[in-house]
C-alpha positions in Angstrom: 5.7 -11.8 -7.7 5.4 -13.1 -4.1 3.6 -10.2 -2.4 0.1 -11.0 -3.9 0.2 -14.4 -2.1 0.1 -12.8 1.3 -2.8 -13.6 3.7 -4.8 -10.5 4.3 -7.2 -10.2 7.3 -7.1 -7.6 10.0 -3.5 -6.9 8.9 -1.2 -7.9 6.1 0.5 -11.2 6.7 4.0 -12.5 5.8 4.7 -14.2 2.5 4.0 -17.9 3.1 7.0 -20.3 3.0 5.0 -22.4 0.5 5.0 -19.5 -2.0 8.8 -19.0 -1.7 9.2 -22.8 -2.3 6.9 -22.5 -5.4 9.0 -19.6 -6.7 12.2 -21.7 -6.2 10.6 -24.6 -8.1 9.3 -22.3 -10.9 12.8 -20.9 -11.5 14.6 -24.2 -10.9 16.6 -23.0 -7.9 17.7 -26.4 -6.6 21.0 -25.8 -4.7 20.5 -25.9 -1.0 22.7 -22.9 -0.3 21.0 -20.8 -2.9 17.6 -21.8 -1.5 18.7 -20.8 2.0 20.1 -17.5 0.9 17.0 -16.6 -1.1 14.7 -17.6 1.8 16.8 -15.5 4.1 16.6 -12.4 1.8 12.9 -12.8 1.2 12.2 -13.1 5.0 14.4 -10.1 5.9 12.9 -7.9 3.2 9.4 -9.1 4.1 9.9 -8.2 7.7 11.0 -4.7 6.7 7.9 -4.3 4.6 5.6 -5.6 7.3 7.2 -3.2 9.9 6.6 -0.3 7.4 3.0 -1.3 6.9 2.4 -1.6 10.6 3.9 1.8 11.2 1.7 3.4 8.6 -1.4 1.8 10.1 -0.5 3.1 13.5 0.2 6.7 12.4 -3.4 7.7 11.5 -4.7 6.3 14.8 -2.1 8.3 16.7 -3.0 11.5 14.8 -6.6 11.2 15.8 -5.9 10.7 19.5 -3.6 13.7 19.6 -6.0 16.2 17.9 -7.0 19.0 20.1 -10.7 19.6 20.7 -12.0 22.8 19.3 -14.1 24.5 16.8 -14.4 22.8 13.4 -14.3 24.9 10.3 -17.2 24.4 7.8 
């Protein structure tokens, strides 16, 4: 539900804090400890996702720079 709210430019951005807050309000999560825990989980999982996306974006660039020059098949 939160992923579509990411900023997208040159790369994919993190889920905005305002969107997590809106989620908490929509599902009536009002206890401070529950809010902190949810925010922590969202941020940790989001960081893992962003690291994965970054790694995938870097792999094609690395493959092209390591290709050996030679004859191309037609």
